[in-house]
C-alpha positions in Angstrom: 9.8 76.5 46.3 8.8 79.2 43.8 10.7 82.5 43.5 8.8 85.7 42.9 10.0 87.5 39.8 9.6 91.2 39.5 9.8 92.3 35.9 9.5 96.1 36.5 12.1 98.3 38.1 10.8 100.4 40.9 10.6 104.1 40.3 12.5 104.6 43.6 15.5 102.6 42.1 15.5 104.5 38.8 18.0 107.2 38.1 16.6 110.7 38.3 17.7 111.4 34.7 15.8 108.3 33.5 12.7 109.1 35.4 12.5 112.8 34.7 13.5 114.4 31.4 14.4 117.7 33.2 16.9 116.0 35.5 20.6 115.4 34.8 21.3 113.6 38.0 22.5 110.0 38.0 21.4 109.3 41.6 18.4 107.1 42.2 15.0 108.7 42.9 15.2 107.2 46.5 18.4 109.1 47.2 17.1 112.3 45.7 14.1 112.1 48.1 16.4 111.3 51.0 18.6 114.2 50.3 15.6 116.6 49.9 14.3 115.6 53.3 17.7 115.8 55.0 18.2 119.3 53.6 14.8 120.4 54.9 15.0 119.1 58.5 18.5 120.0 59.7 20.0 116.6 58.8 17.7 114.7 61.2 18.0 111.1 60.2 15.1 109.8 62.2 12.8 112.5 60.8 14.0 111.8 57.3 13.3 108.1 57.8 9.8 109.0 58.9 9.2 111.2 55.9 10.5 108.5 53.5 8.4 105.7 54.9 5.2 106.6 53.0 7.1 106.6 49.7 8.0 102.9 50.2 4.5 101.8 49.5 3.4 104.8 47.4 2.2 104.6 43.8 4.8 105.8 41.2 2.4 108.6 40.1 2.3 110.0 43.7 6.1 109.9 43.9 6.4 111.7 40.6 3.9 114.3 41.6 5.8 115.0 44.8 9.1 115.2 43.0 7.7 117.5 40.2 6.4 119.9 42.8 9.3 119.9 45.3 12.6 118.9 43.5 12.2 120.3 40.1 
């Protein structure tokens, strides 16, 4: 049985400071997005999960664009 090998680290798993030169945060991009949505919907976990779902299959460029315009 063959095992798939992923040679590229997902942007969502990259530290914010490694992905964005303006960031000093050591948390992963995924956590920064989660925190952003939680802060903007009264800590509603189900709504946050729903907001995060599109980012799971999103291109890195779209994720970066969102973060640049909302978290910077």
